[in-house]
SEVEXNU-981985 format. One record per residue (C-alpha): residue number from 1; residue in three letters; x, y, z. Coordinates in Angstrom, 2 decimals, m for minus. Each point is the difference from the previous one (the first is absolute). Layout:
<sites>
<site NUM ALA <X Y Z>>
...
</sites>
This chain:
<sites>
<site 1 MET <m3.47 18.95 m27.41>>
<site 2 ARG <3.17 m1.96 m0.71>>
<site 3 ILE <1.37 0.82 3.45>>
<site 4 SER <m3.01 m1.55 1.77>>
<site 5 GLY <0.43 m3.15 m2.08>>
<site 6 SER <3.65 m0.31 1.01>>
<site 7 GLU <m0.99 0.73 3.61>>
<site 8 SER <m2.45 m2.91 0.07>>
<site 9 TRP <2.71 m2.23 m1.56>>
<site 10 PHE <2.43 1.16 2.69>>
<site 11 GLN <m2.59 m0.67 2.74>>
<site 12 CYS <m0.59 m3.49 m1.39>>
<site 13 HIS <3.73 m0.73 0.18>>
<site 14 LEU <0.22 1.48 3.50>>
<site 15 GLN <m2.86 m2.17 1.23>>
<site 16 ARG <1.54 m3.09 m1.57>>
<site 17 ASP <3.37 0.71 1.63>>
<site 18 PHE <m1.73 0.61 3.35>>
<site 19 LEU <m1.82 m3.33 m0.32>>
<site 20 ARG <3.30 m1.73 m0.80>>
<site 21 ILE <1.59 1.56 3.11>>
<site 22 ASN <m2.93 m1.15 2.19>>
<site 23 ILE <0.25 m3.54 m1.40>>
<site 24 GLY <3.75 0.08 0.68>>
<site 25 ILE <m0.62 0.97 3.63>>
<site 26 LEU <m2.58 m2.79 0.38>>
<site 27 GLU <2.47 m2.50 m1.51>>
<site 28 LEU <2.73 1.12 2.42>>
<site 29 TYR <m2.46 m0.38 2.89>>
<site 30 ALA <m0.98 m3.49 m1.17>>
<site 31 TYR <3.66 m1.03 m0.37>>
<site 32 SER <0.82 1.31 3.50>>
<site 33 MET <m2.89 m2.07 1.39>>
<site 34 VAL <1.38 m3.08 m1.74>>
<site 35 PHE <3.66 0.50 0.98>>
<site 36 PHE <m0.61 1.01 3.63>>
<site 37 ASP <m2.42 m1.68 2.40>>
<site 38 TYR <m2.61 2.75 0.05>>
<site 39 GLU <m1.77 m0.93 3.24>>
<site 40 TYR <3.29 m0.39 1.88>>
<site 41 SER <1.31 3.41 m1.13>>
<site 42 MET <m3.34 1.66 0.86>>
<site 43 GLU <0.09 m1.55 3.49>>
<site 44 ASN <3.53 1.33 0.52>>
<site 45 VAL <m1.00 3.48 m1.20>>
<site 46 SER <m3.11 0.21 2.21>>
<site 47 PHE <1.88 m1.46 3.00>>
<site 48 GLY <2.83 2.51 m0.43>>
<site 49 PHE <m2.53 2.81 m0.36>>
<site 50 ILE <m1.89 m0.97 3.18>>
<site 51 HIS <3.35 m0.44 1.81>>
<site 52 THR <1.17 3.54 m0.86>>
<site 53 ILE <m3.40 1.47 1.00>>
<site 54 GLY <0.31 m1.79 3.36>>
<site 55 GLU <3.54 1.32 0.52>>
<site 56 ASN <m1.09 3.54 m0.82>>
<site 57 HIS <m2.87 m0.17 2.51>>
<site 58 HIS <2.27 m1.35 2.75>>
<site 59 ILE <2.31 3.04 m0.45>>
</sites>
């Protein structure tokens, strides 16, 4: 019975660490949106993607 109790304690800590990691990822994403012009970078990415697709189809 003691083992199951420690297991639930371990799971609680695992879930809390996982939540902290997710929040960290969201914070990084928010910071990247602040530091870089998000719309501009997305336009460049989509334009580059369409450009490479076009090149591949021409070949």
